[in-house]
Each structure stands twice: as structure tokens, then as C-alpha cells.
N, C-alpha and C positions, 0 to 999 in steps of 0.2 A: 368308481372302483375303475379301473381300465383293465380288460386281460388281451391279452398279444396270444398267439397261438400260428408258429411257423412252420411252412408245409415246404418239401417242394426237394429235400434234400436225398441223397443215395451216392450211390456209387458210381463214377465214370473215370473215363481211360483220361490221359492227358491229354490237351488240345478240345476236350468235349466242352461243353456245355451245359446246363442245368438254369435252372429259374426257382428262385425260392419266393414264397410269399409271407407275409403275414398280415391274419385276419384281427380285427382291432375293434375290442368293443368299446364304447364311451360316445354320447352324442357328441362333443365337441371335437371329432377325432381331427376336422380338418385343420383346426387351429394349431394341429402337436406339430411341433420340429420332431421327425421319426429317424433313428437311425438303427446301421446294422453293423453289429460286432460279430468279433471271431474268437475261441479261444482252442487252441492248437497243447496237446497234452504235454502237461511241466511249463507251460508258458502262462504269461499270464491274458487277460481277456485283452483285445484290440480295437480300434478302430477301423471300422470297416469303409462304411458310408455315411453320410446322413441328406436329408433333404427338409427345403423350408415346408411349411403350410401350407403355400401353394403352388409347391413342386417348382417353383421357377426358380431356387437355388439349388445346387446339388455338388457336394465337394466329396471328396476321393482320399483315402491314403496313396500315395504313391504306388505301392505295391500291386494295386491293382486298376490303377488309373488308366485307361483305353482298353480295359478288358471286362472291366466293369459296370453297369447300370442300374443308377437306382431309380425311381420310379414311383409314382405314389396315385390312386384311385379315389378322389373323398367320397365320390358317391358312393363304391363299397367299402369305404375304410378300408382301406387292404394298402399295404405297400408292398413293390417289390424290389428283389433283386435278380438282375439277369446276368446270369457269370458266363464268359464265354473265355475260350482258351485259357482252360483252365491246367492250373501247374499243379505238381503234387505238393509244393506247399502251401497252397491255396486247403490242403485240407484241417479240418477241425472242426467244431461245433459251431454252429451259424447262430447269432441271435438276434431278433429285432427289439428296440426299446424306443420309449416315447417320453419326449420331454414335454411336457403339458403347459410350459409356463415361461420356457426361455428358446434358447438358440442350439442348445444340444452341442455348446462348445466343448464338453467336458463332460467325460463319460459319469461323473458323478451326479450331473444336471437332470440324467433320466430316472425316471422314478420308478417305470414300471417296465417290466421283461418277459420275454417270453421265454417256454420252456427250451429255446432251442434244438437245433436240426441236423444231422450228421451230414457232411458233404466229406468224401473220401475220393479224390485222387489218386488213379494209380499210375504209374511208370509203363 
């Protein structure tokens, strides 16, 4: 069983920054593809970013490219999402997720999810 716990959300003004963390249990965290997703009220959950097991590959949705950075520390079993130049449209609940045996190409391939952390960006 893999457990994920997000932290770091909050209220920030437009143009500000936040850093989300996702602490993960599991003896083989270093082999997981990890992803960040978000869900705004009334909208479907959407992909934000993912990172390969080694950290050598990172992928972003176009809406956050150049503003957000995903990273991981396998020694700490933690994945991060640095969010800069935040916009009101980034307001959502942010979730981290683990794909334990694949490349995380589809949302359905992520078997484990955290409880989410709220990010609110005021204009």
C-alpha cells in the first residue's frame, strides 16, 4: 500500500509563489512515476506535471510550462511542485499521484492518490 500526503497549499496573490510537497510511503518510491494534478470547482481533474522515476524526465501541461517545476528527492520519498507567477486560474485542489509500474501517460494509470491540498490565487 502506498500513501501520499500533500502539503504546502494556501492563499496567495496573483504573481506569487507556492511550493507543494508530497510525502510518500513505499519501499520502492524511487521506481514510481509521480504526477501532480488539479481540480477546480465544477471541472474535471486535469494533468499538471509528471516526473520519471529518476527525475531525468519532466513533463508539463502547456498552461503551466515555464511557471511550474516538478522535482523529486528519492532519499526523502518526496515529490515537489514549485509554482511561480501564479494566476487566479491556477486556483484548484492539487493532488499528487503515483504510477507504480508505468510512465504515467494517462490519469487512469495512477493507482495511488493523496487527499489534495487547496491552492487559491487571488487577483
